[in-house]
Biopython code that builds the backbone (N, CA, C, O; Angstrom):
import numpy as np
from Bio.PDB.StructureBuilder import StructureBuilder

atoms = [
    (1, "UNK", "N", (14.448, -39.237, -28.872)),
    (1, "UNK", "CA", (13.077, -39.041, -28.445)),
    (1, "UNK", "C", (12.265, -40.260, -28.885)),
    (1, "UNK", "O", (12.480, -40.808, -29.966)),
    (2, "UNK", "N", (11.327, -40.676, -28.027)),
    (2, "UNK", "CA", (10.459, -41.799, -28.371)),
    (2, "UNK", "C", (9.062, -41.566, -27.779)),
    (2, "UNK", "O", (8.866, -40.698, -26.928)),
    (3, "UNK", "N", (8.116, -42.352, -28.246)),
    (3, "UNK", "CA", (6.746, -42.290, -27.732)),
    (3, "UNK", "C", (6.709, -43.034, -26.408)),
    (3, "UNK", "O", (7.081, -44.205, -26.335)),
    (4, "UNK", "N", (6.258, -42.347, -25.356)),
    (4, "UNK", "CA", (6.186, -42.943, -24.022)),
    (4, "UNK", "C", (4.846, -43.634, -23.817)),
    (4, "UNK", "O", (4.778, -44.753, -23.309)),
    (5, "UNK", "N", (3.765, -42.938, -24.227)),
    (5, "UNK", "CA", (2.434, -43.516, -24.016)),
    (5, "UNK", "C", (1.392, -42.778, -24.845)),
    (5, "UNK", "O", (1.593, -41.639, -25.268)),
    (6, "UNK", "N", (0.284, -43.456, -25.063)),
    (6, "UNK", "CA", (-0.890, -42.863, -25.711)),
    (6, "UNK", "C", (-1.681, -42.126, -24.639)),
    (6, "UNK", "O", (-1.742, -42.566, -23.491)),
    (7, "UNK", "N", (-2.273, -41.026, -25.008)),
    (7, "UNK", "CA", (-3.173, -40.297, -24.117)),
    (7, "UNK", "C", (-4.600, -40.614, -24.540)),
    (7, "UNK", "O", (-4.980, -40.370, -25.685)),
    (8, "UNK", "N", (-5.371, -41.144, -23.638)),
    (8, "UNK", "CA", (-6.759, -41.483, -23.948)),
    (8, "UNK", "C", (-6.879, -42.865, -24.555)),
    (8, "UNK", "O", (-5.964, -43.686, -24.490)),
    (9, "UNK", "N", (-8.037, -43.092, -25.146)),
    (9, "UNK", "CA", (-8.351, -44.396, -25.728)),
    (9, "UNK", "C", (-7.771, -44.526, -27.128)),
    (9, "UNK", "O", (-7.562, -43.533, -27.824)),
    (10, "UNK", "N", (-7.516, -45.762, -27.527)),
    (10, "UNK", "CA", (-7.014, -46.019, -28.878)),
    (10, "UNK", "C", (-8.122, -45.740, -29.895)),
    (10, "UNK", "O", (-9.298, -45.717, -29.530)),
    (11, "UNK", "N", (-7.770, -45.531, -31.148)),
    (11, "UNK", "CA", (-8.802, -45.341, -32.171)),
    (11, "UNK", "C", (-9.810, -46.489, -32.191)),
    (11, "UNK", "O", (-11.007, -46.258, -32.362)),
    (12, "UNK", "N", (-9.344, -47.698, -32.021)),
    (12, "UNK", "CA", (-10.256, -48.853, -32.015)),
    (12, "UNK", "C", (-11.261, -48.747, -30.862)),
    (12, "UNK", "O", (-12.442, -49.046, -31.038)),
    (13, "UNK", "N", (-10.792, -48.321, -29.682)),
    (13, "UNK", "CA", (-11.696, -48.147, -28.532)),
    (13, "UNK", "C", (-12.704, -47.029, -28.778)),
    (13, "UNK", "O", (-13.790, -47.025, -28.198)),
    (14, "UNK", "N", (-12.341, -46.079, -29.641)),
    (14, "UNK", "CA", (-13.249, -44.980, -29.975)),
    (14, "UNK", "C", (-14.155, -45.329, -31.148)),
    (14, "UNK", "O", (-14.935, -44.489, -31.597)),
    (15, "UNK", "N", (-14.061, -46.562, -31.650)),
    (15, "UNK", "CA", (-14.980, -47.011, -32.691)),
    (15, "UNK", "C", (-14.444, -46.999, -34.101)),
    (15, "UNK", "O", (-15.209, -47.229, -35.037)),
    (16, "UNK", "N", (-13.159, -46.740, -34.299)),
    (16, "UNK", "CA", (-12.589, -46.721, -35.646)),
    (16, "UNK", "C", (-12.100, -48.117, -35.999)),
    (16, "UNK", "O", (-10.944, -48.459, -35.747)),
    (17, "UNK", "N", (-12.968, -48.914, -36.575)),
    (17, "UNK", "CA", (-12.610, -50.284, -36.936)),
    (17, "UNK", "C", (-11.893, -50.365, -38.271)),
    (17, "UNK", "O", (-11.124, -51.299, -38.500)),
    (18, "UNK", "N", (-12.129, -49.397, -39.166)),
    (18, "UNK", "CA", (-11.523, -49.433, -40.493)),
    (18, "UNK", "C", (-10.101, -48.888, -40.478)),
    (18, "UNK", "O", (-9.329, -49.150, -41.400)),
    (19, "UNK", "N", (-9.750, -48.138, -39.448)),
    (19, "UNK", "CA", (-8.420, -47.565, -39.376)),
    (19, "UNK", "C", (-8.222, -46.378, -40.306)),
    (19, "UNK", "O", (-7.089, -45.953, -40.534)),
    (20, "UNK", "N", (-9.311, -45.837, -40.846)),
    (20, "UNK", "CA", (-9.212, -44.723, -41.777)),
    (20, "UNK", "C", (-9.247, -43.373, -41.070)),
    (20, "UNK", "O", (-8.654, -42.413, -41.561)),
    (21, "UNK", "N", (-9.913, -43.279, -39.952)),
    (21, "UNK", "CA", (-9.981, -42.023, -39.195)),
    (21, "UNK", "C", (-9.443, -42.288, -37.812)),
    (21, "UNK", "O", (-10.167, -42.726, -36.918)),
    (22, "UNK", "N", (-8.182, -42.021, -37.648)),
    (22, "UNK", "CA", (-7.526, -42.408, -36.406)),
    (22, "UNK", "C", (-6.756, -41.268, -35.759)),
    (22, "UNK", "O", (-5.545, -41.390, -35.575)),
    (23, "UNK", "N", (-7.414, -40.156, -35.404)),
    (23, "UNK", "CA", (-6.673, -39.148, -34.664)),
    (23, "UNK", "C", (-6.156, -39.757, -33.362)),
    (23, "UNK", "O", (-6.790, -40.635, -32.776)),
    (24, "UNK", "N", (-4.998, -39.278, -32.925)),
    (24, "UNK", "CA", (-4.394, -39.869, -31.734)),
    (24, "UNK", "C", (-3.476, -38.849, -31.078)),
    (24, "UNK", "O", (-2.997, -37.922, -31.732)),
    (25, "UNK", "N", (-3.232, -39.024, -29.780)),
    (25, "UNK", "CA", (-2.343, -38.159, -29.003)),
    (25, "UNK", "C", (-1.342, -39.022, -28.253)),
    (25, "UNK", "O", (-1.692, -40.064, -27.698)),
    (26, "UNK", "N", (-0.079, -38.568, -28.243)),
    (26, "UNK", "CA", (0.974, -39.317, -27.573)),
    (26, "UNK", "C", (1.859, -38.382, -26.763)),
    (26, "UNK", "O", (2.121, -37.248, -27.166)),
    (27, "UNK", "N", (2.317, -38.873, -25.615)),
    (27, "UNK", "CA", (3.326, -38.158, -24.840)),
    (27, "UNK", "C", (4.684, -38.682, -25.278)),
    (27, "UNK", "O", (4.872, -39.888, -25.440)),
    (28, "UNK", "N", (5.640, -37.756, -25.471)),
    (28, "UNK", "CA", (6.978, -38.128, -25.907)),
    (28, "UNK", "C", (7.950, -38.097, -24.735)),
    (28, "UNK", "O", (7.675, -37.485, -23.703)),
    (29, "UNK", "N", (9.070, -38.753, -24.902)),
    (29, "UNK", "CA", (10.048, -38.885, -23.812)),
    (29, "UNK", "C", (10.629, -37.554, -23.357)),
    (29, "UNK", "O", (11.136, -37.459, -22.239)),
    (30, "UNK", "N", (10.568, -36.523, -24.197)),
    (30, "UNK", "CA", (11.080, -35.209, -23.780)),
    (30, "UNK", "C", (10.000, -34.351, -23.121)),
    (30, "UNK", "O", (10.237, -33.186, -22.805)),
    (31, "UNK", "N", (8.805, -34.934, -22.913)),
    (31, "UNK", "CA", (7.718, -34.220, -22.253)),
    (31, "UNK", "C", (6.773, -33.498, -23.197)),
    (31, "UNK", "O", (5.742, -32.984, -22.764)),
    (32, "UNK", "N", (7.107, -33.451, -24.481)),
    (32, "UNK", "CA", (6.201, -32.819, -25.437)),
    (32, "UNK", "C", (5.165, -33.835, -25.910)),
    (32, "UNK", "O", (5.176, -34.991, -25.488)),
    (33, "UNK", "N", (4.279, -33.394, -26.782)),
    (33, "UNK", "CA", (3.185, -34.241, -27.241)),
    (33, "UNK", "C", (3.169, -34.311, -28.759)),
    (33, "UNK", "O", (3.496, -33.334, -29.433)),
    (34, "UNK", "N", (2.794, -35.453, -29.292)),
    (34, "UNK", "CA", (2.640, -35.646, -30.732)),
    (34, "UNK", "C", (1.163, -35.879, -31.024)),
    (34, "UNK", "O", (0.466, -36.560, -30.272)),
    (35, "UNK", "N", (0.700, -35.302, -32.128)),
    (35, "UNK", "CA", (-0.707, -35.389, -32.505)),
    (35, "UNK", "C", (-0.821, -35.964, -33.911)),
    (35, "UNK", "O", (-0.151, -35.501, -34.834)),
    (36, "UNK", "N", (-1.664, -36.963, -34.069)),
    (36, "UNK", "CA", (-2.043, -37.445, -35.395)),
    (36, "UNK", "C", (-3.433, -36.894, -35.654)),
    (36, "UNK", "O", (-4.375, -37.190, -34.920)),
    (37, "UNK", "N", (-3.554, -36.103, -36.685)),
    (37, "UNK", "CA", (-4.837, -35.497, -37.009)),
    (37, "UNK", "C", (-4.905, -35.135, -38.473)),
    (37, "UNK", "O", (-4.021, -35.486, -39.254)),
    (38, "UNK", "N", (-5.942, -34.443, -38.835)),
    (38, "UNK", "CA", (-6.141, -34.028, -40.216)),
    (38, "UNK", "C", (-5.483, -32.672, -40.441)),
    (38, "UNK", "O", (-5.741, -31.722, -39.702)),
    (39, "UNK", "N", (-4.638, -32.584, -41.454)),
    (39, "UNK", "CA", (-3.967, -31.329, -41.775)),
    (39, "UNK", "C", (-4.987, -30.371, -42.395)),
    (39, "UNK", "O", (-5.488, -30.603, -43.495)),
    (40, "UNK", "N", (-5.283, -29.294, -41.670)),
    (40, "UNK", "CA", (-6.249, -28.296, -42.149)),
    (40, "UNK", "C", (-5.587, -26.919, -42.240)),
    (40, "UNK", "O", (-6.259, -25.892, -42.141)),
    (41, "UNK", "N", (-4.266, -26.907, -42.429)),
    (41, "UNK", "CA", (-3.498, -25.673, -42.445)),
    (41, "UNK", "C", (-4.027, -24.682, -43.478)),
    (41, "UNK", "O", (-4.275, -23.522, -43.148)),
    (42, "UNK", "N", (-4.198, -25.114, -44.697)),
    (42, "UNK", "CA", (-4.632, -24.198, -45.757)),
    (42, "UNK", "C", (-5.982, -23.567, -45.443)),
    (42, "UNK", "O", (-6.194, -22.385, -45.710)),
    (43, "UNK", "N", (-6.878, -24.338, -44.887)),
    (43, "UNK", "CA", (-8.222, -23.861, -44.581)),
    (43, "UNK", "C", (-8.256, -22.902, -43.392)),
    (43, "UNK", "O", (-9.015, -21.933, -43.402)),
    (44, "UNK", "N", (-7.438, -23.163, -42.364)),
    (44, "UNK", "CA", (-7.542, -22.421, -41.114)),
    (44, "UNK", "C", (-6.479, -21.349, -40.912)),
    (44, "UNK", "O", (-6.642, -20.491, -40.044)),
    (45, "UNK", "N", (-5.411, -21.370, -41.674)),
    (45, "UNK", "CA", (-4.299, -20.451, -41.464)),
    (45, "UNK", "C", (-4.743, -18.989, -41.461)),
    (45, "UNK", "O", (-4.358, -18.233, -40.569)),
    (46, "UNK", "N", (-5.531, -18.586, -42.425)),
    (46, "UNK", "CA", (-5.977, -17.187, -42.526)),
    (46, "UNK", "C", (-6.991, -16.825, -41.445)),
    (46, "UNK", "O", (-7.286, -15.647, -41.244)),
    (47, "UNK", "N", (-7.523, -17.818, -40.752)),
    (47, "UNK", "CA", (-8.538, -17.578, -39.729)),
    (47, "UNK", "C", (-7.963, -17.486, -38.318)),
    (47, "UNK", "O", (-8.701, -17.243, -37.362)),
    (48, "UNK", "N", (-6.657, -17.679, -38.182)),
    (48, "UNK", "CA", (-6.031, -17.596, -36.858)),
    (48, "UNK", "C", (-6.169, -16.184, -36.298)),
    (48, "UNK", "O", (-6.196, -15.218, -37.061)),
    (49, "UNK", "N", (-6.258, -16.052, -34.974)),
    (49, "UNK", "CA", (-6.301, -14.724, -34.363)),
    (49, "UNK", "C", (-5.026, -13.940, -34.686)),
    (49, "UNK", "O", (-3.993, -14.527, -35.011)),
    (50, "UNK", "N", (-5.107, -12.617, -34.594)),
    (50, "UNK", "CA", (-3.970, -11.753, -34.925)),
    (50, "UNK", "C", (-2.719, -12.067, -34.111)),
    (50, "UNK", "O", (-1.603, -11.905, -34.604)),
    (51, "UNK", "N", (-2.899, -12.513, -32.869)),
    (51, "UNK", "CA", (-1.744, -12.778, -32.018)),
    (51, "UNK", "C", (-1.234, -14.215, -32.123)),
    (51, "UNK", "O", (-0.409, -14.642, -31.315)),
    (52, "UNK", "N", (-1.722, -14.962, -33.113)),
    (52, "UNK", "CA", (-1.255, -16.332, -33.352)),
    (52, "UNK", "C", (-0.389, -16.348, -34.609)),
    (52, "UNK", "O", (-0.664, -15.641, -35.579)),
    (53, "UNK", "N", (0.643, -17.153, -34.574)),
    (53, "UNK", "CA", (1.529, -17.262, -35.729)),
    (53, "UNK", "C", (1.902, -18.721, -35.946)),
    (53, "UNK", "O", (1.884, -19.526, -35.015)),
    (54, "UNK", "N", (2.240, -19.047, -37.183)),
    (54, "UNK", "CA", (2.625, -20.405, -37.549)),
    (54, "UNK", "C", (3.872, -20.327, -38.420)),
    (54, "UNK", "O", (3.884, -19.636, -39.439)),
    (55, "UNK", "N", (4.913, -21.034, -38.019)),
    (55, "UNK", "CA", (6.135, -21.085, -38.823)),
    (55, "UNK", "C", (5.885, -21.951, -40.058)),
    (55, "UNK", "O", (4.949, -22.752, -40.080)),
    (56, "UNK", "N", (6.706, -21.793, -41.067)),
    (56, "UNK", "CA", (6.547, -22.561, -42.302)),
    (56, "UNK", "C", (6.586, -24.075, -42.066)),
    (56, "UNK", "O", (5.942, -24.836, -42.788)),
    (57, "UNK", "N", (7.336, -24.501, -41.063)),
    (57, "UNK", "CA", (7.451, -25.936, -40.784)),
    (57, "UNK", "C", (6.325, -26.458, -39.874)),
    (57, "UNK", "O", (6.271, -27.656, -39.595)),
    (58, "UNK", "N", (5.440, -25.589, -39.417)),
    (58, "UNK", "CA", (4.333, -25.995, -38.550)),
    (58, "UNK", "C", (3.056, -26.169, -39.362)),
    (58, "UNK", "O", (2.850, -25.500, -40.374)),
    (59, "UNK", "N", (2.208, -27.077, -38.902)),
    (59, "UNK", "CA", (0.934, -27.354, -39.546)),
    (59, "UNK", "C", (-0.180, -27.195, -38.524)),
    (59, "UNK", "O", (0.043, -27.391, -37.330)),
    (60, "UNK", "N", (-1.358, -26.847, -38.975)),
    (60, "UNK", "CA", (-2.542, -26.805, -38.116)),
    (60, "UNK", "C", (-3.223, -28.159, -38.277)),
    (60, "UNK", "O", (-3.704, -28.504, -39.356)),
    (61, "UNK", "N", (-3.256, -28.912, -37.196)),
    (61, "UNK", "CA", (-3.804, -30.268, -37.225)),
    (61, "UNK", "C", (-5.072, -30.305, -36.384)),
    (61, "UNK", "O", (-5.104, -29.789, -35.267)),
    (62, "UNK", "N", (-6.102, -30.914, -36.926)),
    (62, "UNK", "CA", (-7.395, -30.996, -36.249)),
    (62, "UNK", "C", (-7.629, -32.434, -35.791)),
    (62, "UNK", "O", (-7.419, -33.387, -36.542)),
    (63, "UNK", "N", (-8.071, -32.565, -34.536)),
    (63, "UNK", "CA", (-8.502, -33.856, -34.010)),
    (63, "UNK", "C", (-9.956, -33.707, -33.567)),
    (63, "UNK", "O", (-10.444, -32.591, -33.390)),
    (64, "UNK", "N", (-10.627, -34.804, -33.393)),
    (64, "UNK", "CA", (-12.023, -34.744, -32.980)),
    (64, "UNK", "C", (-12.125, -34.347, -31.510)),
    (64, "UNK", "O", (-11.198, -34.556, -30.726)),
    (65, "UNK", "N", (-13.243, -33.786, -31.165)),
    (65, "UNK", "CA", (-13.524, -33.431, -29.775)),
    (65, "UNK", "C", (-13.451, -34.674, -28.890)),
    (65, "UNK", "O", (-12.893, -34.633, -27.794)),
    (66, "UNK", "N", (-14.015, -35.767, -29.371)),
    (66, "UNK", "CA", (-14.029, -37.019, -28.619)),
    (66, "UNK", "C", (-12.611, -37.482, -28.306)),
    (66, "UNK", "O", (-12.346, -37.951, -27.199)),
    (67, "UNK", "N", (-11.701, -37.357, -29.261)),
    (67, "UNK", "CA", (-10.313, -37.758, -29.046)),
    (67, "UNK", "C", (-9.687, -36.973, -27.903)),
    (67, "UNK", "O", (-9.047, -37.552, -27.024)),
    (68, "UNK", "N", (-9.869, -35.660, -27.914)),
    (68, "UNK", "CA", (-9.277, -34.827, -26.863)),
    (68, "UNK", "C", (-9.936, -35.063, -25.511)),
    (68, "UNK", "O", (-9.242, -35.141, -24.497)),
    (69, "UNK", "N", (-11.248, -35.177, -25.477)),
    (69, "UNK", "CA", (-11.928, -35.389, -24.203)),
    (69, "UNK", "C", (-11.541, -36.719, -23.572)),
    (69, "UNK", "O", (-11.405, -36.805, -22.352)),
    (70, "UNK", "N", (-11.362, -37.747, -24.377)),
    (70, "UNK", "CA", (-10.943, -39.043, -23.829)),
    (70, "UNK", "C", (-9.493, -39.020, -23.360)),
    (70, "UNK", "O", (-9.105, -39.810, -22.500)),
    (71, "UNK", "N", (-8.688, -38.114, -23.924)),
    (71, "UNK", "CA", (-7.287, -37.998, -23.513)),
    (71, "UNK", "C", (-7.129, -37.146, -22.264)),
    (71, "UNK", "O", (-6.096, -37.217, -21.599)),
    (72, "UNK", "N", (-8.128, -36.349, -21.935)),
    (72, "UNK", "CA", (-8.039, -35.402, -20.825)),
    (72, "UNK", "C", (-7.567, -36.060, -19.530)),
    (72, "UNK", "O", (-6.761, -35.477, -18.806)),
    (73, "UNK", "N", (-8.044, -37.239, -19.232)),
    (73, "UNK", "CA", (-7.675, -37.917, -17.985)),
    (73, "UNK", "C", (-6.189, -38.252, -17.914)),
    (73, "UNK", "O", (-5.638, -38.420, -16.826)),
    (74, "UNK", "N", (-5.546, -38.347, -19.072)),
    (74, "UNK", "CA", (-4.139, -38.728, -19.124)),
    (74, "UNK", "C", (-3.191, -37.536, -19.276)),
    (74, "UNK", "O", (-1.973, -37.708, -19.235)),
    (75, "UNK", "N", (-3.738, -36.333, -19.450)),
    (75, "UNK", "CA", (-2.900, -35.153, -19.628)),
    (75, "UNK", "C", (-2.495, -34.626, -18.254)),
    (75, "UNK", "O", (-3.357, -34.299, -17.438)),
    (76, "UNK", "N", (-1.192, -34.541, -17.992)),
    (76, "UNK", "CA", (-0.745, -34.074, -16.674)),
    (76, "UNK", "C", (-1.131, -32.613, -16.421)),
    (76, "UNK", "O", (-1.224, -31.819, -17.357)),
    (77, "UNK", "N", (-1.352, -32.270, -15.163)),
    (77, "UNK", "CA", (-1.682, -30.891, -14.798)),
    (77, "UNK", "C", (-0.463, -29.987, -14.870)),
    (77, "UNK", "O", (-0.610, -28.790, -15.115)),
    (78, "UNK", "N", (0.703, -30.508, -14.670)),
    (78, "UNK", "CA", (1.948, -29.722, -14.705)),
    (78, "UNK", "C", (2.971, -30.419, -15.531)),
    (78, "UNK", "O", (4.086, -29.921, -15.684)),
]
sb = StructureBuilder()
sb.init_structure("model")
sb.init_model(0)
sb.init_chain("A")
sb.init_seg("    ")
for serial, (resi, resn, name, xyz) in enumerate(atoms, 1):
    if name == "N":
        sb.init_residue(resn, " ", resi, " ")
    sb.init_atom(name, np.array(xyz, "f"), 0.0, 1.0, " ", f" {name:<3s}", serial, name[0])
structure = sb.get_structure()
């Protein structure tokens, strides 16, 4: 598996010149997506809806609204 492409604008294009806050989205060669974001698992885990579950190896990762909205144009419909 490898990274095929970035979805949306790069962190630098979104104004992150210091490289300290760089959420990002990538499409992988197997069709899945990789997310770089802030790990907020401990804070949000107990707040998930009753019908949501998280395996021990999964994390709740938060990205900015701006990151996702800029990636929207690159996310395939199917």
